[in-house]
C-alpha positions in Angstrom: 21.1 -58.1 -3.1 21.8 -54.8 -1.4 20.2 -52.2 -3.8 22.1 -49.1 -4.8 19.3 -47.0 -3.4 16.2 -47.5 -1.3 13.5 -44.9 -1.9 10.9 -46.8 0.0 12.6 -46.4 3.2 12.0 -42.6 3.2 8.4 -43.3 2.4 8.1 -45.5 5.5 9.7 -42.8 7.6 7.3 -40.0 6.4 4.4 -42.1 5.4 1.8 -40.5 7.5 2.8 -37.0 6.3 3.1 -37.9 2.6 -0.2 -39.7 2.5 -1.9 -36.8 4.1 -0.2 -34.4 1.6 -1.5 -36.4 -1.3 -5.0 -36.6 0.1 -5.1 -32.9 0.7 -4.3 -32.2 -3.1 -6.8 -34.8 -4.4 -9.6 -33.9 -2.1 -9.2 -30.2 -2.6 -8.4 -30.5 -6.4 -5.1 -28.6 -5.8 -3.1 -29.7 -8.8 -1.3 -26.7 -10.4 -0.3 -23.2 -9.1 -2.1 -21.4 -6.3 -1.6 -21.3 -2.6 0.1 -24.8 -2.5 2.8 -23.6 -4.8 3.1 -20.3 -3.0 3.5 -22.0 0.3 6.1 -24.5 -1.0 8.2 -21.7 -2.5 8.2 -19.9 0.8 9.2 -23.1 2.6 12.2 -23.7 0.4 13.2 -20.0 0.7 13.0 -20.2 4.4 15.0 -23.4 4.6 17.9 -22.2 2.3 17.9 -18.6 3.5 17.1 -17.4 0.0 15.4 -14.1 -0.7 12.9 -15.9 -3.1 12.1 -19.1 -4.8 10.5 -20.3 -8.0 9.4 -23.8 -8.2 9.7 -25.8 -11.6 8.6 -29.1 -13.0 12.3 -30.5 -12.9 15.8 -29.6 -12.2 16.4 -29.4 -16.0 13.7 -26.7 -16.4 15.1 -24.9 -13.3 18.4 -24.5 -15.1 16.8 -23.3 -18.3 14.6 -20.7 -16.7 17.5 -19.6 -14.4 19.7 -19.0 -17.4 17.0 -17.1 -19.3 16.3 -15.0 -16.1 19.9 -14.1 -15.9 19.7 -12.7 -19.4 21.6 -15.4 -21.3 21.3 -14.8 -25.0 22.2 -16.6 -28.2 26.0 -16.3 -28.8 26.8 -16.0 -25.0 29.4 -18.3 -23.6 28.7 -20.1 -20.3 31.7 -21.4 -18.4 30.9 -24.9 -16.9 32.1 -28.3 -16.2 32.3 -31.5 -18.3 31.8 -33.7 -15.4 28.1 -33.5 -14.8 24.6 -34.8 -15.8 23.6 -33.7 -19.4 21.0 -31.2 -18.2 23.7 -28.7 -17.3 25.0 -28.4 -20.8 21.5 -29.0 -22.4 20.1 -25.9 -20.7 22.9 -23.7 -22.1 22.3 -24.9 -25.6 18.5 -24.4 -25.2 19.2 -20.8 -24.6 21.2 -20.5 -27.7 24.5 -20.0 -25.8 27.6 -22.1 -25.9 29.2 -24.2 -23.1 32.8 -23.6 -22.4 34.3 -26.6 -20.5 36.8 -26.2 -17.8 38.3 -29.5 -16.4 37.8 -30.6 -12.9 40.2 -31.1 -10.0 40.6 -33.7 -7.3 37.1 -32.6 -5.9 35.4 -33.7 -9.2 34.2 -30.1 -9.5 35.3 -27.3 -11.8 38.9 -26.4 -11.4 38.7 -22.9 -9.9 42.4 -22.2 -10.9 41.5 -22.7 -14.6 38.4 -20.7 -14.8 39.9 -17.3 -15.5 41.7 -18.5 -18.5 38.4 -19.6 -20.2 36.9 -16.1 -19.8 36.3 -14.2 -23.2 34.4 -11.1 -24.3 31.5 -13.3 -24.8 31.4 -14.9 -21.3 28.1 -14.3 -19.5 28.1 -16.6 -16.5 29.7 -19.5 -14.5 27.3 -22.4 -14.3 29.2 -24.5 -11.7 28.0 -27.8 -10.4 27.9 -29.1 -6.7 29.0 -32.6 -7.6 28.1 -35.5 -5.4 26.7 -33.3 -2.6 29.2 -30.5 -1.7 29.9 -27.1 -3.1 33.1 -25.7 -4.2 35.0 -22.6 -2.7 32.3 -20.0 -3.1 34.5 -17.3 -1.8 37.0 -17.9 -4.6 34.1 -18.2 -7.1 32.7 -14.8 -6.1 36.1 -13.1 -6.5 36.4 -14.5 -10.1 32.9 -13.5 -11.0 33.3 -10.0 -9.6 36.6 -9.5 -11.5 35.1 -10.6 -14.8 31.7 -9.3 -14.3 30.0 -12.7 -14.6 26.8 -14.1 -13.2 27.2 -17.1 -10.8 24.7 -19.9 -11.3 24.8 -22.9 -9.1 23.7 -26.3 -10.3 22.7 -27.7 -7.0 20.8 -30.7 -8.2 22.9 -32.8 -5.9 23.4 -30.6 -2.9 20.1 -29.6 -1.3 20.8 -29.3 2.5 24.5 -28.7 1.9 26.2 -25.5 3.1 29.4 -23.5 2.7 30.8 -21.6 5.8 27.5 -22.2 7.6 25.3 -20.8 4.9 23.0 -23.1 3.1 23.2 -23.8 -0.6 20.5 -21.7 -2.2 21.6 -18.5 -0.4 25.2 -18.4 -1.7 25.2 -17.0 -5.3 23.1 -15.1 -7.8 20.8 -18.1 -8.8 20.8 -21.7 -7.5 19.0 -24.6 -9.3 17.7 -27.6 -7.4 16.5 -31.0 -8.7 14.0 -32.9 -6.5 14.2 -36.0 -8.7 13.2 -39.0 -6.6 16.8 -40.4 -6.3 18.0 -37.0 -4.8 18.5 -36.7 -1.0 15.4 -34.5 -1.1 13.3 -36.2 -3.7 9.7 -36.0 -4.8 7.7 -38.9 -6.1 8.2 -37.7 -9.7 10.1 -34.8 -11.3 10.3 -31.4 -9.5 12.8 -28.6 -9.1 13.3 -25.1 -7.9 15.4 -21.8 -8.3 16.4 -19.5 -5.5 17.9 -16.1 -5.8 17.0 -12.4 -5.5 13.4 -11.3 -5.8 14.0 -9.6 -9.0 15.7 -12.6 -10.8 13.1 -15.0 -9.3 10.3 -13.0 -10.7 11.9 -13.3 -14.2 12.3 -17.1 -13.6 8.7 -17.3 -12.6 7.8 -15.7 -15.9 9.8 -18.1 -18.0 8.5 -21.1 -16.1 4.8 -20.1 -16.8 4.6 -19.5 -20.6 6.2 -16.1 -20.3 3.5 -14.3 -18.4 3.5 -12.3 -15.3 -0.3 -12.1 -15.2 -2.9 -14.5 -16.5 -3.7 -13.0 -19.9 -0.5 -11.2 -20.8 2.6 -12.9 -22.4 5.8 -10.8 -22.2 8.1 -13.3 -23.8 8.3 -16.8 -25.0 8.2 -19.1 -22.0 7.7 -22.7 -21.1 5.4 -25.0 -19.3 7.8 -25.7 -16.5 5.5 -25.5 -13.4 5.7 -27.8 -10.5 2.7 -30.2 -9.8 1.2 -29.4 -6.5 1.2 -33.0 -5.4 5.0 -33.0 -5.7 5.2 -29.7 -3.8 3.2 -31.1 -1.0 5.1 -34.3 -0.8 8.3 -32.5 -0.5 6.9 -30.3 2.2 5.9 -33.5 4.0 9.4 -34.9 3.7 11.4 -31.8 4.5 11.2 -32.3 8.5 13.0 -35.5 8.0 15.6 -34.4 5.6 18.4 -33.5 8.1 18.1 -36.7 9.7 18.4 -38.6 6.5 21.4 -36.6 5.5 23.2 -37.1 8.8 22.5 -40.9 8.4 24.1 -40.8 5.0 27.2 -38.9 6.3 27.7 -41.6 9.0 27.7 -44.2 6.4 30.0 -42.2 4.1 32.4 -41.6 7.1 32.5 -45.3 7.9 33.4 -46.0 4.3 36.1 -43.4 4.4 37.5 -45.0 7.5 37.3 -48.7 6.7 37.7 -49.0 2.9 41.1 -49.9 1.8 43.5 -47.3 0.6 43.6 -49.2 -2.7 40.6 -47.1 -3.4 40.8 -43.2 -3.9 38.1 -42.1 -1.5 36.2 -38.8 -1.5 37.4 -35.9 0.6 35.4 -33.1 2.2 36.4 -29.5 1.1 37.1 -27.0 3.9 34.1 -25.2 4.9 31.7 -27.2 2.8 29.2 -29.4 4.4 29.0 -32.6 2.2 25.6 -34.3 2.1 26.7 -37.4 0.0 24.1 -37.6 -2.7 26.3 -40.4 -4.0 29.5 -41.9 -2.4 32.1 -42.2 -5.2 35.5 -44.0 -5.1 38.1 -44.6 -7.9 39.7 -47.8 -8.6 43.4 -47.5 -9.5 43.1 -48.4 -13.0 40.4 -48.2 -15.6 40.7 -51.8 -16.5 39.6 -52.8 -13.0 36.2 -50.8 -13.0 33.9 -53.2 -14.7 35.4 -56.3 -13.0 34.9 -54.6 -9.6 31.2 -53.7 -10.4 30.6 -57.3 -11.5 32.4 -58.7 -8.5 30.3 -56.5 -6.1 27.1 -57.7 -7.9 28.1 -61.3 -7.7 28.5 -60.8 -4.0 25.2 -59.0 -3.4 26.0 -55.4 -3.9 24.6 -53.2 -6.6 26.7 -50.2 -7.7 26.5 -47.4 -10.2 28.5 -44.9 -12.1 28.2 -41.2 -11.9 29.2 -40.4 -14.7 30.6 -42.9 -17.2 31.2 -40.5 -20.2 32.0 -36.8 -19.6 30.4 -34.0 -21.8 33.8 -33.6 -23.6 33.3 -37.0 -25.1 29.5 -36.9 -25.7 28.5 -36.8 -29.5 26.2 -33.8 -29.0 28.6 -31.7 -26.9 32.3 -32.6 -27.8 32.4 -30.0 -30.6 32.3 -27.3 -28.0 35.5 -28.5 -26.3 38.3 -25.9 -26.6 40.4 -26.8 -23.5 41.7 -30.3 -22.5 39.4 -32.2 -20.1 42.0 -34.9 -19.3 41.1 -35.2 -15.6 37.3 -35.6 -16.3 38.1 -38.2 -18.9 40.5 -40.1 -16.6 38.3 -40.1 -13.6 35.1 -41.1 -15.6 36.9 -44.3 -16.6 37.7 -45.2 -13.0 34.7 -43.9 -10.7 32.2 -46.3 -8.9 29.3 -45.2 -6.8 28.7 -47.4 -3.8 25.3 -47.8 -1.9 25.0 -44.9 0.6 21.8 -44.1 2.3 20.6 -43.8 5.9 18.6 -47.0 6.0 21.6 -49.1 5.2 22.0 -51.4 8.4 25.3 -51.7 10.1 25.4 -55.4 8.8 24.9 -54.2 5.2 27.6 -51.6 5.6 30.0 -54.1 6.9 29.2 -56.6 4.0 29.8 -53.8 1.4 33.1 -52.8 3.0 34.4 -56.4 3.3 33.5 -57.4 -0.2 35.0 -54.1 -1.7 38.2 -54.7 0.3 38.5 -58.2 -0.9 38.4 -57.4 -4.6 42.0 -56.6 -5.0 42.8 -60.0 -3.8 41.2 -61.4 -6.9 43.5 -59.6 -9.3 
């Protein structure tokens, strides 16, 4: 069986550095906050080109602390996408705000031509998602945000290492939120996350992630225990020098899929000026009725697939009540999408097997 992902291969590549990082934290009792956290945050800021960084315990808490740092209050409306992991909408509700869903386009990301029509007097920010590893047209997003005086917050849980017009994600908009969940291209060995942005906004985010305090004994607001574990920070630092190689390996696999998979599938496309890092490689089958049969067929032939995401927010019991605008494209795509194995350690033989088996499926119909 070719697994959908292979996390152990990254450990093998960086084993010496990862083991040393863990040993450093254990032997020095460096577990929470302090110089380890400070160094990690500067490392992330340097890599992304951001002014500052606040590390967090997860991508989910990064979103929450970023929204609070941006001044989001109960009653505010946050424009976002229905095609994403639940954390995006969850963080909005945790602030007391309301998600306003704008349908996606062919990129699987928020349809920028529909954003303006969703703006109201209550609109505070656009929380857009870099789905599957690439970012939308940031130039166009900035024009919209400027026209309507909205804050831009980037849910970059899936796009660490990506870029737009040569600038890395993390340095493009007001605030950027990263997830370092183990399955991400740049993953910890547990949960971890980060926020990047201006020094002023990041100082606020740091306050919210540490119980609402700026200094040890004084609490300025209600906050959260959303700090990163130092072991995760050191593991990520150990892995960072290998990241660009891993991403380029994924891109080679993805490009081979794009070239050799049958046009019976709808294959992903790379947006102009956006460097795609392929967190996952997603295709669509032509009709929804084929999807489960295709996944079963792949499994029967030794290939494990996945779905990102099966049910959009517009149909989720906890969130569908917030839907004001049709989300027809999201709902249609979610019935037909399949994620194929795509990682740098896939051998040429494994890649060929995946392509061959996938291309043969239509002959079984």
